[in-house]
Structure formats: structure tokens, C-alpha cells
N, C-alpha and C positions, 0 to 999 in steps of 0.2 A: 417462745423466748421471753417475752415481756412478763409472763406470769412468774417466771423464776427470778427475773431481775427485781420486780416489784415485791415479790415475797421476801427476798433477801433484804431489800431495802427496808421494808416494814419491820423485819425482825431485828436487824442490827442497828439501824439508825434511831430507833425508838426504844432503846434499853432492852434489847433482846426480847421484844414483846411477841409472843407466839400468836396472840389474837391479831395484831396488826400485820403480822406475816401472812396470816390467812386472808385478811382483807386485801393485801397487796396481790396475793395469788389470784383472788377472784377478779379484781380489776384488770390485772394483766391478762387473764384468760379472755376477758371481754375484748380487750384490744387485739389479742392474737386472733380471736375468732373473727372480728371485723376485717382484719387484714386478709385472712384466709378467704372470706366471702368475696372481697373485692378482687383478690388474685384469681379466684375461680371464675368470677364473672368476666374478667379481662381475657383469661385463657380461653374460655368458652367462646366469647365473641370473636377472638382472634382466629381460633381454629375454624370457625364457621364463616370467616370473612365478612363479619357484619358488626354493626355498632350495637350498643345495649338496646334491648327491647323494653317496652313498658313493664313487662313482667319482671325482667332483670332489675330494673330500677326500683320497683315496688318491693322486691325481695331485699334489696339493699336498705330501703326505707324501714322495713319491718325489723331487720337486724339492728339498725341504729336506734329505733324508737324503744327497743327493749331496754336500753340504758340511758337514752338522752331525751326521750319523750317530747316535751314542748319545743325544745330547741330544734329538733329535726323536723317536726311538723312545720314550724315557721320557716325554716330554710327551704323546704320543698315549695311552699306557697310563694315565698319571696322569689325564688328562681323562676317560677312560672310568670310572675308579673315582670320581672327584670328582662326576660327574654321575649316578651309579648310583641314588642315592636322591632325585633330582629337585631337589637344592639343593647349591650349592657353598659350603662353609663357610670362614670365615677361617682356622680352625685347620688345615684341609687345605691351603690356599694357603701358609700360613706353613711347614708341614712341607715342601712341595715346594720352596719358595724356599731354605729352610735346607739341604736335601739338595743342591740344585744348586750353591749357593755353596760348600759344603764339597767337593763332588765335582769341580767344574770350575773353581773359582776365577775368575780373570780371564776365562775363556772363557764364563762365564755373564753374560748381559747382557739388556737389555730385549727384544731380538729373540727370545730364548727364551720370555719371558713372553708376547710377542705370539703366538708359535707355540702356546703352551698355550691362550690365549684363542681362537685360531682353532678348535682342536679342540673346545673346550667349546661355542662358539657354533654349530658346524656341526650338532650333533645327529645326525650320521651318521658315526660313526667306523668305518671298515672294519677291524674287529679281525682278522678271518680273514686278510686279506692282510698286514696289518702284522705280526701274530704269525708268519706264515709267513716273512716277510722276516727277522725277528729270529731265528727258529729256525735259519735258514740261516747266520747270521752269528756266533751266540754259542754257547759251550760249555754243556753241560747244567748245570754247577755255577753258572754265571753266570745262567742262566735261572731256577734255583731262587731265587737271590738277588733277582732281579727280583720274584718273588712275595712275598718277604719285604718288599721296599720297598713294594709295593702294599698289603699289610696294614698297614704303618706309616701310610700315608695314611688308610686306613679307620679306624684306631684313634686317630688324632690328636685326635678330639673325645671320646675316652673310650669309644667303643662302636663295634663292627663291626655294621652293620645287615645284615638278611637280604639286601637287594638288593645291598649291597656284597660280601657273601660270594659271592653267585651270580655276579657279574661277574668276580670274581677267580678263581673256580673255572673259568669259561669261558675266561679268558685262560690259566690254567695248562694247561688241556687243549690249547688251540691252540698253546701253546709246547712241548708234548710233555713236560711235567713229570709224572712218574709219580704216581699217586694217593697212594701211601704217603708220598711226599715232600711232596706238597701237604698232606696231613693233619698231617704233622709240623710244618710251618710254621703252618698254621691254628691248631693247638692251643697255639701260643705267644701267640696274640692272642685266641683265641675258645675259652675253656676250659670243660670239664665235668669230672665226677668221674674220667673215664678219660683225661684230657688228657696226663698224664705218660707213660702207656703209648703213646699215639698219637704223642707227640713222638719216641719211640724206634721207632715203626713196628711195635709188637707189640700183641697182645691182653692184657687184664688176666689172662687165664688162663695166660699164658706161664709156663714154669718159671723158676727163678732163673738157671739156666745160659743159657736163651734170652734173658732180659733182659740178662745180661752180654754175650752175643755181639752182640745188637742194638746195645747201647751202643758196643762197640768198633768196629763197622762204621760207625755214624753218626759217631763221633768222627773216624774216618779220612776218611770221604767228605766231611764238611763242615768240615774243618779250615780256618781262615782262609787258610792258604797256598794253597788251591785257587783263590782269587781275588786272589792277590798282584799280578797284573798290572793289576788294576783300580784305580780311584782310592781316596782315603782313605775316602770315605763308604761305598763298597761293602765295604771291608775292615772298617769299623766295624760294618756290618750283619752281616757274616759272623761277627765276634767275638761279637756279641749272640746270634746263632743258636747258635753253639758253646757259649756259656755256658748257654743255656736247655736244651740237650741235657744238659749237665753237671748242671744243677739238677733236671731231670726224673729223671735216674738216681739222684741223691742222695735225692730224695724217695721213690722206690720202695724204695731200700735201707733207708731209715729206717723206712718203713711195714712192710716185710717182715722187717726185722731181720737182713739178711745183710751180709757185708763184701765 
């Protein structure tokens, strides 16, 4: 249905443009196809008297990523963190909506929120497969930034719970994020007495020269320019991470009394 509606709209509303009519037909076909996939999933689950399986949800994910890519990837991971502690909070939803509005602008619409709801309601998010897909598409620096984003969701209510920390750790492992880099991001949100050292990826027993070397390496590796090709909100997150690296280094310098 949508393919004919959008085809007609593209043709008549834009000066009888045959090209825009074809574009409308293609976009409408994608919408129709997505609705057919979801309807088939629901009917299959209903006829078998069960809820969606992980395979069903991954099939949905694959259908969506063929047209939405990064948005759907993020919605799947967001849902995993939001449901980790058994309850979805308004603060978490507001954080996700704000991120998507800043990151994708006009490309963020109700369809993306419906995608998030689907992943939340499914109860069976195939993280291993989804993370494998993301790992094959995204550079290491961007995958670290994804972990930063997920911690932002967890921290949106003021506290990162143990279950949220566990699921983010699992996602980071599946994304191939090195443990030292995971610990660096974690300690920006989940702090203890050694957090400043962990942000830099060194032990509290490290020498002053080792601390300085670690800082220089982290500053180069996680400079915001590394994700310059991503959207505004990714760059904002990268700048926050870079600033926390700076803050950790300054705190250690002040505590140790070196320049």
C-alpha cells in the first residue's frame, strides 16, 4: 500500500516527477516489507503460542538495518541496557530520545521509537549476533564511543546498577573493546578511589613517567577528531571522554605534586 501512496505523492506533489515517483515507490516498498515481516513474526509467534525468539528478533533487526543501519543498531543496544535491571525508566528513555534527536535530527522519528519498543518488548535481544554485525561495520574508536553512550543511558538516573554494568561489559566484550579501554570508560561513570588511574589505563603504583606516557597515549587515541565523521552527539560524547581523561590526569598530577 505505502509503495503506491508514496509513489503517487512523489510524482504529483513534486511537479509530476517520474524520478521522485520511483524514489517514493522504493521507500514505500521498504515500509511495506517491514510491516509484512513484523506481521509474519506476530502471526508465527501467535500460532505457536509463544513470544518472539532471539532468531525472530535478529531477523527483524536485519530487515531494519538494511534501511536504518546505525539507528537500529543503537536502538537494539539501548534496549538491552534499559531492560538490564528489569525496569525501563523515564530518565533512560529521555536520554535516548535526546541523543537521537541531536545525532540524527530530522532522520529521527516515531519509527525509531517503535523499533526501540520492539526490542524492549521482545525480551530476547540477540546481542551476540548484533554486536558481531556492528563489529564488522564500525571502527574501534567508534565502538568505544558506543560503550560511552551505553554508560550514559545507565547513569541517566544517577546510578549505574550492577546489572547494567554487567550487560555493558558483555556488550563491550562482544564489540571487541579491549578491557583497558572499557575500564577507562567505566571509571568515568562508576568511580572508586583508583578511578583516575583506571581512566588512564594504569595502576596506582605506576611511576610519574608511566602516568605521563599513558596520558599522552590516551589523549592521542581518543581525541575527538577520531570520530569526526560521526554525528554531533557522537562528537559531543568524544569531547566529554577526552575531557575526563584530562581531568583524571590533572587530579593525579595534583595528588602527586608533579608537573
